[in-house]
C-alpha positions as CSV (number, residue, x, y, z in Angstrom):
1,M,0.4,-0.1,0.4
2,G,3.4,2.4,0.7
3,L,3.9,2.9,-2.9
4,W,0.3,3.6,-3.7
5,D,0.1,6.3,-1.2
6,K,3.3,7.8,-2.4
7,L,1.8,8.5,-6.0
8,M,-1.7,9.1,-5.4
9,G,0.0,11.8,-2.9
10,R,2.5,12.9,-5.5
11,G,-0.3,13.2,-8.2
12,K,-2.1,15.3,-5.3
13,K,0.5,17.5,-5.1
14,A,1.3,17.9,-8.7
15,A,-2.6,18.6,-9.0
16,G,-2.8,20.9,-6.0
17,D,0.3,23.2,-7.7
18,V,-1.2,23.0,-10.8
19,M,-5.1,23.9,-9.4
20,G,-3.5,26.5,-6.6
21,D,-5.3,24.5,-4.1
22,S,-2.7,24.1,-1.4
23,S,-5.3,22.1,0.6
24,L,-4.8,19.5,-1.9
25,R,-1.3,20.0,-2.4
26,R,-0.8,19.6,1.7
27,Q,-3.7,15.8,1.0
28,G,-0.9,15.1,-1.5
29,T,1.9,15.8,1.4
30,H,0.7,14.0,3.8
31,Q,-0.3,10.5,1.3
32,E,3.0,10.3,0.1
33,K,4.2,10.7,3.6
34,E,2.4,8.2,5.5
35,G,3.5,5.5,2.3
36,N,6.8,6.4,2.9
37,L,6.5,5.5,6.3
38,E,4.9,2.2,5.5
39,D,7.7,1.1,3.2
40,S,9.9,1.8,5.9
41,A,7.6,-0.3,8.6
42,A,7.4,-2.8,6.1
43,R,11.4,-3.0,5.8
44,H,12.1,-3.0,9.8
45,E,9.5,-5.8,10.3
46,E,11.2,-8.0,7.7
47,L,15.0,-7.2,9.4
48,A,13.1,-8.5,12.4
49,S,11.5,-11.4,11.3
50,E,14.8,-12.3,9.6
51,E,17.1,-11.9,13.0
52,R,14.0,-13.4,15.0
53,T,15.2,-16.6,12.5
54,Q,18.4,-16.2,12.9
55,A,18.2,-16.4,16.8
56,A,16.1,-19.2,16.4
57,E,18.1,-21.5,14.2
58,H,20.9,-20.3,17.2
59,R,19.1,-21.2,19.8
60,A,18.2,-24.7,18.6
61,E,22.1,-25.2,17.4
62,R,22.9,-24.3,21.1
63,D,20.1,-26.4,22.6
64,S,21.6,-29.4,20.4
65,T,24.9,-29.8,22.0
C-alpha cells in the first residue's frame, strides 16, 4: 500500500500546484509521507523477522549440543 499512497500523494501534490489548491497539495504531502512511512515500517518488520529466525536457529543449535 505504501507505493500506491506515494504515487497518489505525488499526484495530489501536482494537481494542487496546477490548480493553486493548497489544501489538495497538503493532502498529497501527507499521503506521500504516509506511504514512505509504511514502506519503512515494512522494511523494519522484515529485518526483525529475519533476526528472529536467526536467533531461533542459534538457539536450536545451542540446545542440540
